[in-house]
C-alpha positions as CSV (number, residue, x, y, z in Angstrom):
1,M,24.4,37.6,27.0
2,T,26.2,35.1,25.3
3,K,25.0,33.8,22.0
4,T,24.3,30.2,21.6
5,N,24.5,27.9,18.7
6,A,20.5,28.1,18.1
7,M,20.8,31.9,17.9
8,R,24.0,32.1,15.5
9,M,22.2,29.4,13.1
10,L,19.1,32.0,13.2
11,D,21.4,35.2,12.5
12,T,23.2,33.0,10.0
13,E,19.6,32.5,8.2
14,G,18.7,36.1,8.7
15,I,15.3,34.7,11.0
16,S,13.9,37.3,13.4
17,Y,14.0,36.6,16.9
18,S,14.3,38.0,20.1
19,I,15.6,36.5,23.7
20,K,13.8,36.3,26.9
21,E,16.5,35.4,30.0
22,Y,15.1,34.2,33.5
23,E,16.5,33.0,36.4
24,Y,16.2,29.1,36.4
25,D,15.8,26.8,39.1
26,E,18.0,23.7,39.4
27,N,15.3,21.8,41.2
28,N,12.3,23.0,39.2
29,L,13.5,22.8,35.2
30,S,9.4,22.9,34.0
31,G,8.5,24.5,31.0
32,S,5.8,26.1,33.4
33,H,8.6,28.0,35.5
34,A,9.9,29.3,32.3
35,A,6.7,30.3,31.0
36,S,5.9,32.0,34.4
37,E,9.5,33.7,34.3
38,I,9.4,35.2,30.9
39,G,5.8,36.3,31.6
40,M,4.4,34.1,28.5
41,N,1.1,32.2,28.4
42,P,2.5,28.3,28.9
43,E,0.4,27.6,25.6
44,Q,2.8,29.8,23.7
45,V,6.3,28.3,25.5
46,F,7.1,24.9,23.9
47,K,9.2,22.2,25.4
48,T,11.5,19.9,23.4
49,L,11.2,16.3,24.0
50,V,13.6,13.6,22.3
51,T,12.3,10.0,21.4
52,R,13.6,7.1,20.0
53,G,11.1,5.1,17.5
54,D,11.3,1.5,16.9
55,K,11.5,1.8,13.4
56,N,13.2,5.0,12.4
57,G,15.1,6.1,15.7
58,I,15.5,9.4,16.9
59,N,12.5,11.9,16.7
60,V,12.0,15.5,18.4
61,F,8.9,16.9,19.7
62,C,7.7,20.4,20.4
63,I,4.8,21.0,22.5
64,P,3.2,23.4,24.9
65,V,5.0,23.0,28.1
66,D,1.9,22.5,30.2
67,D,0.9,19.6,27.9
68,E,1.9,15.7,27.6
69,L,3.1,14.0,24.6
70,D,0.6,11.3,23.4
71,L,3.0,8.6,22.3
72,K,0.8,6.7,20.5
73,K,0.0,10.0,18.3
74,A,3.7,10.4,18.3
75,A,4.3,7.3,16.9
76,H,1.9,7.4,14.1
77,I,2.9,10.5,13.1
78,S,6.8,9.6,12.9
79,G,5.6,6.3,11.1
80,N,6.6,4.1,14.3
81,K,4.6,1.3,15.9
82,K,5.8,3.0,19.3
83,V,7.9,5.6,20.7
84,E,9.4,6.1,23.8
85,M,11.0,9.0,25.8
86,I,15.1,8.8,25.4
87,H,16.9,8.4,28.9
88,V,17.9,11.8,30.3
89,K,21.6,10.6,30.3
90,E,21.3,10.4,26.3
91,I,20.2,14.1,25.7
92,L,23.9,15.5,25.7
93,G,25.1,12.9,23.4
94,L,22.5,12.9,21.1
95,T,21.6,16.4,21.0
96,G,24.4,18.5,22.1
97,Y,22.0,19.8,24.8
98,I,21.5,19.4,28.6
99,R,18.3,18.6,30.2
100,G,16.2,22.2,30.7
101,G,18.1,23.7,27.5
102,C,17.4,21.5,24.8
103,S,16.4,23.3,21.6
104,P,15.1,22.3,18.5
105,I,17.5,24.4,16.7
106,G,20.8,23.3,16.0
107,M,21.0,19.7,17.3
108,K,24.1,17.7,16.7
109,K,22.1,15.9,14.0
110,K,19.1,17.1,11.9
111,Y,16.6,14.7,13.3
112,P,12.8,14.4,12.1
113,T,10.9,17.2,14.0
114,Y,7.3,17.7,14.5
115,I,5.7,20.6,16.1
116,D,2.4,20.7,17.9
117,E,-0.2,22.4,15.4
118,T,-1.4,24.9,18.1
119,A,2.1,26.8,17.5
120,I,0.5,28.2,14.5
121,L,-2.4,30.0,16.6
122,F,0.3,32.4,18.0
123,D,2.5,35.4,16.1
124,E,5.2,33.9,18.4
125,I,6.1,31.0,20.7
126,A,9.2,30.5,23.0
127,V,11.4,27.5,22.5
128,S,14.6,26.9,24.6
129,A,17.8,29.2,23.2
130,G,19.8,26.1,24.1
131,I,21.0,26.7,27.5
132,R,19.0,26.9,30.7
133,G,17.7,30.7,31.5
134,Q,17.2,31.7,27.7
135,Q,14.2,31.4,25.7
136,I,14.0,32.2,21.9
137,I,11.0,34.1,20.9
138,I,10.1,33.5,17.5
139,N,7.3,33.4,14.6
140,P,6.2,29.7,14.6
141,E,6.0,29.7,10.8
142,S,9.9,30.7,10.9
143,L,10.7,27.9,13.5
144,I,8.7,25.3,11.4
145,N,10.5,26.2,8.2
146,F,13.9,26.5,9.6
147,V,14.0,23.3,11.2
148,S,12.0,21.6,8.4
149,A,9.3,20.6,11.1
150,K,6.1,19.0,10.3
151,E,2.8,20.4,12.1
152,A,0.7,17.8,14.0
153,D,-1.7,16.9,16.9
154,L,0.8,15.4,19.6
155,T,-0.6,16.0,22.9
156,K,-3.2,14.0,24.8
C-alpha cells in the first residue's frame, strides 16, 4: 500500500487511523459502492463534496454517502446566499484530488470545511484516503479537529 498525502499528514500529527482498501469500479465511483466494499454502514462512510459560494468561494462538505447535500443549508452555514457544486473538471486543480478520491485531508489549500453532524454519532467514520480504492477509518472528532471542520445539519 502506498501512503497518500492524507495519511502522511495524519502520521505527522500522530493521529490514529486505519486503512481499508477495496476494488473500485471506474463505472461506479459512488460512495455506496465504497461502503459496501469495505463492509461499513453507509451512514459511517462520508463523501467529500466541493462547492463554490457566491460570497466566499470554495467550501468543502463531508456528508454520508447515501445522503444529498442540501445546498440551501450549505449556503447558510458557509455564509453564502447560494452555493453550487464545482464542475468535475475543477476538482484536481482546486483540491489536488480526482473524482472518487477526494479527501477532506490534505487539499492543495485549506478551505472552510463542514461535516455533517451525524458523524459524531459513531466511534469511527470513513473518508477517502486521497485515491480511489482506499478509505481512511478515523475517529470523527479527530478528523473534525484536524481539518478545523464545523459540524452542521447539511443533508436533505
